[in-house]
MARDREN-881770 format. One record per residue (C-alpha): residue number from 1; residue in three letters; y, x, z. Coordinates in steps of 0.25 Angstrom, whole numbers. Each point is the difference from the previous one (the first is absolute). Last residue first. Layout:
BEGIN
+-----+--------+-------+-------+-------+
: num : residu :    c2 :    c1 :    c3 :
+-----+--------+-------+-------+-------+
: NUM :    ALA :     Y :     X :     Z :
...
+-----+--------+-------+-------+-------+
This chain:
BEGIN
+-----+--------+-------+-------+-------+
: num : residu :    c2 :    c1 :    c3 :
+-----+--------+-------+-------+-------+
: 274 :    HIS :   195 :   129 :  -122 :
: 273 :    ILE :    11 :   -10 :    -3 :
: 272 :    PHE :     0 :   -12 :     7 :
: 271 :    LEU :    14 :    -5 :     5 :
: 270 :    ALA :     3 :   -11 :    10 :
: 269 :    LYS :    12 :    -4 :     5 :
: 268 :    LEU :    10 :     2 :   -14 :
: 267 :    LYS :    13 :    -7 :     2 :
: 266 :    PRO :    11 :    10 :    -4 :
: 265 :    LEU :    -8 :     7 :   -11 :
: 264 :    VAL :     4 :    14 :     3 :
: 263 :    LYS :   -14 :     9 :     1 :
: 262 :    ALA :     3 :    14 :     4 :
: 261 :    GLU :   -10 :     3 :    11 :
: 260 :    SER :   -12 :    -8 :    -8 :
: 259 :    LEU :     3 :     8 :   -13 :
: 258 :    ARG :    -1 :    12 :     9 :
: 257 :    ASN :   -13 :    -5 :     6 :
: 256 :    ALA :    -6 :    -3 :   -12 :
: 255 :    THR :     3 :    12 :    -7 :
: 254 :    ASP :    -7 :     8 :    11 :
: 253 :    VAL :   -12 :   -10 :    -1 :
: 252 :    ASP :    -2 :     1 :   -15 :
: 251 :    ILE :     5 :   -11 :   -10 :
: 250 :    GLU :    -8 :    -3 :   -12 :
: 249 :    ASN :    -3 :   -15 :     4 :
: 248 :    LYS :   -10 :    -6 :    10 :
: 247 :    VAL :    11 :    -6 :    10 :
: 246 :    ILE :    13 :    -5 :    -7 :
: 245 :    ASP :     1 :   -12 :     9 :
: 244 :    LEU :    14 :    -5 :     3 :
: 243 :    HIS :     4 :   -11 :     9 :
: 242 :    GLU :    14 :    -4 :     4 :
: 241 :    LEU :     8 :    -1 :   -14 :
: 240 :    ASN :    13 :    -8 :     1 :
: 239 :    VAL :     9 :    12 :    -6 :
: 238 :    LEU :   -11 :     3 :   -11 :
: 237 :    VAL :    12 :     1 :   -11 :
: 236 :    PRO :     7 :    14 :     4 :
: 235 :    SER :   -14 :     6 :     1 :
: 234 :    ASN :    -2 :    13 :     8 :
: 233 :    LEU :   -14 :    -2 :     6 :
: 232 :    LEU :    -4 :    -5 :   -13 :
: 231 :    ALA :     6 :    11 :    -9 :
: 230 :    LYS :    -6 :    10 :    11 :
: 229 :    ALA :   -13 :    -6 :    -3 :
: 228 :    GLY :     1 :     1 :   -15 :
: 227 :    LYS :     4 :    15 :     0 :
: 226 :    PRO :   -11 :     3 :    12 :
: 225 :    GLY :   -11 :    -4 :   -10 :
: 224 :    ILE :    -6 :   -15 :    -3 :
: 223 :    LYS :   -13 :     0 :    -5 :
: 222 :    ASN :    -4 :   -13 :     6 :
: 221 :    ASN :    -9 :    -4 :    12 :
: 220 :    TYR :    10 :    -8 :     7 :
: 219 :    LEU :    11 :    -6 :    -6 :
: 218 :    ASP :     3 :   -12 :     9 :
: 217 :    LEU :    15 :    -3 :     2 :
: 216 :    ARG :     5 :   -12 :    10 :
: 215 :    LYS :    14 :    -5 :     2 :
: 214 :    LEU :     4 :    -1 :   -14 :
: 213 :    ASN :    13 :    -8 :    -2 :
: 212 :    SER :     7 :    11 :    -7 :
: 211 :    LEU :   -11 :     1 :   -10 :
: 210 :    ASN :     8 :    -6 :   -13 :
: 209 :    LYS :     8 :    12 :     1 :
: 208 :    ALA :   -11 :     9 :    -3 :
: 207 :    ARG :     4 :    15 :     2 :
: 206 :    ALA :   -11 :     4 :    11 :
: 205 :    ILE :   -10 :    -8 :    -9 :
: 204 :    ALA :     3 :     8 :   -12 :
: 203 :    ILE :    -2 :    12 :     8 :
: 202 :    ALA :   -13 :    -3 :     5 :
: 201 :    GLY :    -4 :    -3 :   -13 :
: 200 :    ALA :     4 :    14 :    -6 :
: 199 :    ASP :    -5 :     6 :    12 :
: 198 :    THR :   -15 :    -5 :    -4 :
: 197 :    ILE :    -7 :   -13 :     1 :
: 196 :    GLN :   -15 :     0 :    -3 :
: 195 :    ASN :    -1 :   -15 :     5 :
: 194 :    ALA :    -6 :     2 :    14 :
: 193 :    SER :     9 :    -8 :     8 :
: 192 :    LEU :    11 :    -8 :    -7 :
: 191 :    ASP :     2 :   -10 :    12 :
: 190 :    LEU :    14 :    -7 :     0 :
: 189 :    PHE :     5 :    -8 :    12 :
: 188 :    THR :    15 :    -5 :     1 :
: 187 :    LEU :     1 :    -4 :   -15 :
: 186 :    HIS :    12 :    -9 :    -4 :
: 185 :    LYS :     5 :     8 :   -10 :
: 184 :    VAL :   -13 :     3 :    -6 :
: 183 :    ASN :     0 :   -11 :   -12 :
: 182 :    PRO :    13 :     7 :    -5 :
: 181 :    SER :    -7 :    11 :    -7 :
: 180 :    THR :     3 :    14 :     1 :
: 179 :    VAL :    -9 :     2 :    11 :
: 178 :    LEU :   -12 :    -5 :    -7 :
: 177 :    ALA :     0 :     7 :   -13 :
: 176 :    GLN :     4 :    13 :     6 :
: 175 :    VAL :   -12 :    -1 :     8 :
: 174 :    GLY :    -8 :    -5 :   -11 :
: 173 :    GLU :     4 :    14 :    -8 :
: 172 :    ASP :    -4 :     8 :    13 :
: 171 :    GLY :   -15 :    -4 :     1 :
: 170 :    ILE :    -3 :   -15 :    -1 :
: 169 :    VAL :   -15 :     4 :     3 :
: 168 :    ASN :    -4 :    -9 :    11 :
: 167 :    GLU :    -5 :     1 :    14 :
: 166 :    MET :    11 :    -8 :     8 :
: 165 :    LEU :     9 :    -8 :    -9 :
: 164 :    ASN :     5 :    -8 :    13 :
: 163 :    LEU :    13 :    -8 :    -2 :
: 162 :    GLU :     7 :    -8 :    11 :
: 161 :    LYS :    14 :    -7 :    -2 :
: 160 :    LEU :    -3 :    -6 :   -14 :
: 159 :    ASN :    10 :   -11 :    -5 :
: 158 :    ALA :     4 :     6 :   -13 :
: 157 :    LEU :   -15 :    -2 :    -5 :
: 156 :    HIS :     3 :   -10 :   -11 :
: 155 :    PRO :     7 :     7 :   -11 :
: 154 :    SER :   -11 :    12 :    -1 :
: 153 :    ARG :     5 :    12 :    -5 :
: 152 :    ALA :    -2 :     9 :    12 :
: 151 :    LEU :   -14 :    -7 :     1 :
: 150 :    TRP :    -3 :     4 :   -13 :
: 149 :    GLU :     4 :    14 :     1 :
: 148 :    ALA :    -9 :     2 :    12 :
: 147 :    GLY :   -11 :    -6 :    -9 :
: 146 :    GLN :     3 :    11 :   -11 :
: 145 :    SER :     3 :    10 :    10 :
: 144 :    THR :   -16 :    -2 :     4 :
: 143 :    VAL :    -7 :   -10 :     9 :
: 142 :    GLU :   -15 :     2 :     2 :
: 141 :    ASN :     0 :   -12 :    10 :
: 140 :    ASP :    -1 :     7 :    14 :
: 139 :    TRP :    11 :    -6 :     7 :
: 138 :    LEU :     7 :   -11 :    -7 :
: 137 :    SER :     7 :    -6 :    12 :
: 136 :    LEU :    12 :   -10 :    -1 :
: 135 :    PHE :     8 :    -5 :    10 :
: 134 :    GLU :    11 :    -9 :    -4 :
: 133 :    THR :    -5 :    -9 :   -11 :
: 132 :    HIS :     8 :   -11 :    -3 :
: 131 :    LYS :     1 :     2 :   -16 :
: 130 :    PHE :   -15 :     1 :     0 :
: 129 :    THR :    -3 :   -12 :    -8 :
: 128 :    ASP :    10 :     5 :   -10 :
: 127 :    SER :   -11 :     9 :    -7 :
: 126 :    GLU :     5 :    12 :    -7 :
: 125 :    ALA :    -2 :    11 :    11 :
: 124 :    LEU :   -13 :    -6 :     4 :
: 123 :    ILE :    -6 :     0 :   -14 :
: 122 :    LYS :     6 :    14 :    -2 :
: 121 :    VAL :    -6 :     5 :    13 :
: 120 :    GLY :   -13 :    -5 :    -4 :
: 119 :    GLU :     1 :     7 :   -14 :
: 118 :    ASP :     4 :    13 :     8 :
: 117 :    GLY :   -13 :     1 :     7 :
: 116 :    LEU :    -5 :   -11 :     8 :
: 115 :    HIS :   -13 :     4 :     5 :
: 114 :    ASN :     1 :    -8 :    13 :
: 113 :    GLY :     1 :    10 :    12 :
: 112 :    LYS :    12 :    -6 :     7 :
: 111 :    LEU :     6 :   -12 :    -4 :
: 110 :    ALA :     8 :    -5 :    10 :
: 109 :    LEU :    10 :   -11 :    -3 :
: 108 :    SER :    10 :    -5 :     9 :
: 107 :    VAL :    11 :   -10 :    -2 :
: 106 :    VAL :    -7 :   -10 :    -9 :
: 105 :    HIS :     7 :   -12 :    -4 :
: 104 :    GLN :    -4 :    -1 :   -14 :
: 103 :    LEU :   -15 :     0 :     4 :
: 102 :    GLU :    -2 :   -14 :    -3 :
: 101 :    PRO :     5 :     1 :   -15 :
: 100 :    ALA :   -12 :    10 :    -3 :
:  99 :    GLY :     3 :     7 :   -12 :
:  98 :    ALA :     3 :    14 :     5 :
:  97 :    MET :   -13 :    -3 :    10 :
:  96 :    ILE :   -10 :    -2 :   -10 :
:  95 :    LYS :     6 :    12 :    -9 :
:  94 :    MET :    -1 :     9 :    12 :
:  93 :    GLY :   -16 :    -4 :     4 :
:  92 :    PRO :    -4 :     1 :   -16 :
:  91 :    ILE :     7 :    14 :     1 :
:  90 :    GLY :    -8 :     6 :    11 :
:  89 :    VAL :    -5 :    -9 :    12 :
:  88 :    GLN :    -5 :    12 :     6 :
:  87 :    SER :     1 :    -7 :    15 :
:  86 :    ASN :     4 :    13 :     7 :
:  85 :    ASN :    12 :    -5 :     6 :
:  84 :    LEU :     2 :   -15 :    -6 :
:  83 :    ASN :    10 :    -6 :    11 :
:  82 :    ILE :     9 :   -11 :    -5 :
:  81 :    GLY :    11 :    -4 :     8 :
:  80 :    THR :    11 :   -11 :    -1 :
:  79 :    GLY :   -10 :   -12 :    -4 :
:  78 :    ASP :     1 :    -7 :    13 :
:  77 :    PRO :   -13 :    -1 :     3 :
:  76 :    SER :    -2 :    16 :    -3 :
:  75 :    THR :    -6 :     4 :   -13 :
:  74 :    ARG :   -14 :     8 :     1 :
:  73 :    ALA :    -8 :   -12 :    -1 :
:  72 :    LYS :     9 :    -4 :   -13 :
:  71 :    ILE :    -3 :    13 :    -6 :
:  70 :    HIS :   -15 :     0 :     2 :
:  69 :    ALA :     0 :   -14 :    -6 :
:  68 :    PRO :     7 :     5 :   -13 :
:  67 :    ILE :    -9 :    12 :     0 :
:  66 :    ASP :   -13 :    -6 :     1 :
:  65 :    ALA :   -12 :    10 :    -1 :
:  64 :    PRO :    10 :     9 :     7 :
:  63 :    PRO :     2 :    14 :    -6 :
:  62 :    GLY :   -10 :    10 :     3 :
:  61 :    LYS :    -6 :     9 :    12 :
:  60 :    PRO :     9 :    -5 :    11 :
:  59 :    ARG :     7 :     8 :     8 :
:  58 :    GLY :    -3 :    -4 :    15 :
:  57 :    TYR :     7 :   -12 :     8 :
:  56 :    GLY :     7 :     4 :    13 :
:  55 :    HIS :    13 :    -7 :    -2 :
:  54 :    HIS :    10 :    10 :     8 :
:  53 :    GLY :    14 :    -4 :    -1 :
:  52 :    GLY :     9 :     4 :   -12 :
:  51 :    GLY :     5 :   -14 :    -5 :
:  50 :    ALA :    -6 :    -9 :   -11 :
:  49 :    GLY :     3 :   -12 :     7 :
:  48 :    GLY :    14 :     4 :     4 :
:  47 :    HIS :     5 :    13 :     4 :
:  46 :    GLY :    -9 :    11 :     4 :
:  45 :    SER :    11 :    11 :     2 :
:  44 :    PRO :    -5 :     9 :   -12 :
:  43 :    PRO :    -4 :   -10 :   -10 :
:  42 :    GLY :   -15 :    -1 :     1 :
:  41 :    GLY :    -9 :    12 :    -3 :
:  40 :    SER :    -7 :    -3 :    14 :
:  39 :    ALA :     2 :    14 :     5 :
:  38 :    HIS :    14 :    -1 :     1 :
:  37 :    PRO :     2 :    11 :     9 :
:  36 :    ASN :    -3 :    11 :   -10 :
:  35 :    LYS :     5 :    12 :     5 :
:  34 :    GLY :     0 :     5 :    15 :
:  33 :    ALA :   -11 :    -4 :     9 :
:  32 :    PRO :   -12 :    -4 :    -6 :
:  31 :    PRO :    -1 :   -14 :    -7 :
:  30 :    HIS :    -8 :   -12 :     8 :
:  29 :    GLN :   -14 :    -3 :    -6 :
:  28 :    PRO :    -1 :   -14 :    -1 :
:  27 :    SER :    -9 :    -7 :    12 :
:  26 :    ARG :   -13 :    -6 :    -5 :
:  25 :    GLU :   -10 :    11 :     5 :
:  24 :    GLY :     7 :    -2 :    13 :
:  23 :    ALA :     1 :   -15 :     0 :
:  22 :    TRP :   -16 :    -1 :    -2 :
:  21 :    LEU :    -2 :    10 :    11 :
:  20 :    PHE :     9 :    -8 :    10 :
:  19 :    PRO :    -7 :   -14 :    -5 :
:  18 :    VAL :   -14 :     7 :     3 :
:  17 :    LEU :     2 :     5 :    14 :
:  16 :    ALA :    -3 :   -14 :     6 :
:  15 :    LEU :   -13 :     0 :    -7 :
:  14 :    VAL :    -4 :    14 :     4 :
:  13 :    CYS :     3 :    -4 :    15 :
:  12 :    PHE :    -8 :   -13 :     0 :
:  11 :    VAL :   -11 :     8 :    -7 :
:  10 :    ALA :    -1 :    10 :    12 :
:   9 :    VAL :     2 :   -11 :    11 :
:   8 :    ILE :   -12 :    -8 :    -6 :
:   7 :    PHE :    -9 :    14 :     0 :
:   6 :    LYS :     3 :     2 :    14 :
:   5 :    TRP :    -4 :   -15 :     4 :
:   4 :    LEU :   -12 :     2 :    -8 :
:   3 :    SER :    -3 :    13 :     8 :
:   2 :    THR :     2 :    -7 :    14 :
:   1 :    MET :    -9 :   -12 :    -4 :
+-----+--------+-------+-------+-------+
């Protein structure tokens, strides 16, 4: 009888732990300290239904079987946010969204990892469906300088406040197109991390009058050297910048220290340089 009682107690303890073990397996991975606080791939501050909160669903092996239904399921009840992170809806999905009148109130659009490429960005940029969009994430979508130019030329993206283009290949040419566009005048957040940007791109950003409202700029993992970093830290136009990340660029420790001491950006509170 004693042995049976011990067995029952042991089984009960195991069953009691199951929910906690299951929750641990399902919990999303948190970003490491330092770069990449936007681990969800959504707009940086997590606004609207497509925001940056952790969702904990894994990357699918291919596009959804029913793309329209998937888009509907990933749209917030009030129709202002869409979270399609890692959904792989591709060009077909973007065409569906661009032609959907029920999505004309979208403010937050998270599109990380959807294989959109420049063609998908062109569809987005040319559609007035997204004329109210303020928070846009195109993280990891094989976007080149041509895609950046489509965003810059768009007659419908003048309300952007946060733009995430992390892990694409827009390069210096794409940066130049973006920062000279009136579509970035209201940006407070810009993430161009891992985009093969050199000193030329950094200098273009430092001189861009359209970025005067920018508060956060992420240029992690590019090819920026001391010249570009110095231009950023002494920019006459980035007067509202509070956060600058230029970690993992072509800047050695000694140079990083000297630049940190010589920075003149008036509102800079957080500088990550090496």
